[in-house]
N, C-alpha and C positions, 0 to 999 in steps of 0.2 A: 711224412708225406714223402725212396730213391726213385726217380722217373722212369710231386707231390704235395706233389704237394706237398703237396702242399704239402705232405703233407704231410716224412714224419715227423696244415695247419697247423709238443710242447707240454711239460706239465703246466697247464694253463693257469694264469692268474686271473681267473674268471669265475663269475657266478655261474657260469655256464660250463667249445672246444676249439681263441682264436686266435685269436691272435689279433677310452671313450668314457665314458661315464664313471661315476663314482664307484662301480662294482669291479673295476678293471684288475684289482689286485687279488680277487678271491681265487680260491684254488678250484680245480675241476671236480674235486670231490663234492662240492657244494651243488655243482651243476648237474652232476650225473649220479644222482642217489641210486642205491640198489632198489629196484622196484619189485614188488610182489613178495609175498610171504608164503612159507610153506602151508599148504592146505590140502585137505583129503580130496577137495574137488578139483585140484589143479590138473591141467592137461599135460603137465611136464615142466621142466625147467629149459630156458634158453639163455645162453651165454653170449652176450654181445660185447666184444672188446670195445673199450673207449680209448681211442687215439687222441693225442693232445692238441686239438684245435676245436674251436667253438662250433664250426659248421658240422663237423663230424658229430659232435655231441648233441647238435640240434636233430639231426637225422636219427640217431640212436634213440634218443628220448621219445620221438614221435612213434617209432616203430615199437619200442618197449611198452609205451602206454597202450597201444592198441592190443599187443600180445596180452598184456595183463587184463585189460578191462573188457575187450571184446571176445577174445578167445580163451581167457582164463588160464593163461600160463604164468608160472613164476618166471622173473627175469633177473639175471645177474649182469651187472655192468662193471667188470673188473677194468681198472685203468692199466692199459698195457700199451707200450710203444709199438710202432708199425712191425718191425722185424719180428719181435717177440709174439706179436698177435699171430702171425703166420705160423710160427712154431707151435702155437697152441692148438692148431688143427690136428697135429700129430699126437699131441699128449692128451687131448680131449678137454683142455682148458678153454677152448674158444669154439663156439659154433658159427659166429658170424662177424665178419668185418664189414661194416655197413657203408664204408666209403673208401674205396681203393684208388690211390693215385699212380696208376701205371704199374710200377714194379714188374717189369717183365722177367727180370732174374728170379724173383720169388714165384712167379707164376710157372716158370720152367721147372724150378725145384719141387714146389709143392703140388702143382697141378699135373704137369706133364710126366715128371719123374716118379715122384713118391705117390701121386695119385690119392692124396688125402684131402684135397680140396677142389672146388670148381667155381666158376663165375655163375652168379645168380642173376645177371643181367644189369642193365644201366640203372643208375639212381635218377636219371634225368638231368643231373647237374654236369655243366661243362666246367672243367677246372683248368685254370691258366696260371701259371707261375711267371713272375717277371721282376724287373728292377723298377723301382719308382723313386721319384723325388717329389717334395711338397710342391704344390702348384706355384707358390710365389717364386720358387727357383727357376721353374720353366718360363714364368712371365719375365723374370729379370735377366735370365740368361737363356734366350730361346733355343740356342744350339746345343745346350746341354742334354737335350733328349736324344742326340745321336751319339752312340757309344764312342765314335771316332774322336769326339771332343771331350771325353771325360778326363783325359790326362791333363788338359788344359786347366781344369777346375779341381784337380786332386787336392790342392792346398786347402780349399774350402771345407773338405770333408775330414781333414786330419783330426785325430783324437789321441788321447794319452794312450789307447790301446792299439792304434795302428801306426804310431810312431811317425816317421817321415813320409808315410804313404797316406793316400785317402782311405777312408773306411767305407766298406760295404757291410751293412748290418744284416745279419741272417738271424733266424730264430732258434728254435729248438734244435739241438744237435742230431735228432733222429729224423729231421725233415729231409725230403728229397731235395737235393740241391746240386747244380753243376757249377756253382760259383767259383770255387777254387780253380777248376779247369778253365773257366771263362776268362778269369783274371790273368792267367798265365798264357793262354793261347791267343787272347786278344791284346796281349802286351800292355796291360793297364797297370798304371803305377798306383795300386790299390792293395789293401789287405782285407780279407774277409774276417770279420769279427762276429763271433757267435753271441747273440744277446741272451739266449737261454730259454726263451719262451715266447709264445704268442703275446702274452701280456706286455713283455718288454717291447716288442715291435709295435704294438698299439699305442703304448705310452710314448715312445719315441716319435712315432708318425704324427700323433696328435699335437705334441709339443712343437715339433718341426714347423707345422703349418701355423699354429697359433702365435708362436713366439718368433717366427722368422728364423728358425735355426737350420743350418745346412744339414741335409740327411740324404743318403742314397741307401736303399734297403730293399731287401727281398721280401716279397709279399704275393698274394694270390687272390683269385676270385674262384668261387663265390665268397664274398665276405661283406658283412654289413658296414665296415669301415668306409667304403666308398660312398655311402649315402650320408656319412657324417663329416668327412675330412676330404677336402679337394687335393687329389693326387694326380701326377702325370708320370705315365710310363716312359722309360727309357728304351729306345729302339736298339736292340742288339741285331746281329746278322740274322736274317730271316731263317725260320725253321724250314728244313727240307727233310723228307723221309730218309732216316738213317744217319743224320748228322749227329745224333747223340748216341750212336751205337757203342762207340768206345768211350768210356767215361773219361779217360784221360786226355782225349783229343777233341772234347767238345768245344766248339767255337761258334755255336749258334744259339738262338733264343730257345725258350722252352716250347714244347708242343702243346697245343690245346688237347685236353683229355676228356674223353667220355667216361666220367667216373662210373666204376661199377662196384657190385657187392660181391664179396667172396664168402663162400660158406664151406664148412667141412663136408667131405663126402658123406660121412655118417649122418650129419644133419639133413642133407639133401634127401637121403635114402629113408630116414626114419622120422624127420621132423614133422611130417604130416601138414596140418593147416598152418603151423608156425613157419615152415619153410615156404609154403605157398605165399603167406603174407610178405615175407621178406622178398621173395622173388617178384611179387606184384608191385612193391613199393617203388614209386617213382614220382618225383616232384620237380619243381623248378628252382633255380637259383634264388628267385624272389621268395619263394616259400621258406627255403632254408634260412635266408637272411632275416626274415621276420622273426623266426623262432630264436635264432642266435642272438639277435638284438635284444629280444625280451629277456634272454638269459643274462647277457653281459651288461645292458644298460638300464633295464627297467625293474631290477630286483627280483625277477622270478627264477625259481629253481628250474631245472630242466623239466621236470615232471609238470610243474605249473605251466611253463611256456608251451610244452606240448599239448597240454589240455586246452589251452586258449586257442591254439591253431586248430586243433581238431574240432572244437565247438563251432569255429567259423568257416570250416571247410569240409563239411559233411559229405558232399558229393565226391570229392576227390578221394578221400580215404576209404569210403565205402566200396569204391571200385577195387580196392586192394584185398578186401575181406573174402577168403575163400567161400565158395557157394556150398 
């Protein structure tokens, strides 16, 4: 998820794409199975990249299920991190990125300059990245939610990996993050430590609240975790237009993003009904969280969770199906 989110949301340790339940250590391959098999009656093949956070996987699996079962396409779901997914538009390895967290630099390269991709409109999801602490810490130290007071509490967050500084825990190295710049430019006595995955963030956040462990970490919405664990956001300097334009000089909070879908130009031109479905796909944060929660915590595969949501929300998805 570079501004992502979320988002370049991790090889996920999930049964599902996120970053709770007994299924938290499963890999994304279990959550994002390849859907569809070659068939003489197939309308074609659609390649949807799977980026490593469970919300993304939830969206991808719902679209894939409909492509396969309503429009009779074969669907491939290769696991590819964000940057490489965009490169796939040029090589033909990727038709669709179903959830894009900003990436103005990549849009400039692949949409404006190379002209091999284009936006297929909003997913309907609003994406917000931020810094969080478990609620018990905000209750015990009410002023900790103001970044100006973080240095006062740095010693609480020290770990073997952060040395004599406080730790800020990040997720997958491919995620969109301004955290290194924020620490430097806000003169915070902290070190950014990469947890390695969405699963690592989930486990740390859950344990921090349940076991009253100090934790300052990078996270995002939409995500089902906020329905399971009480978290409090730390207020960084307010975001203003252009405050994140220079990655090295960022000293403001993350922007709220209207997440969009990116497709290859070839897919837009020749994808027919498959492209129309992707273009029409739009749902809410609550919809995504329901599918992602089933994938992560309720033992369902991505395809099973998609089927469950589709059976319960006929009116919503029928509006996406090309006439």
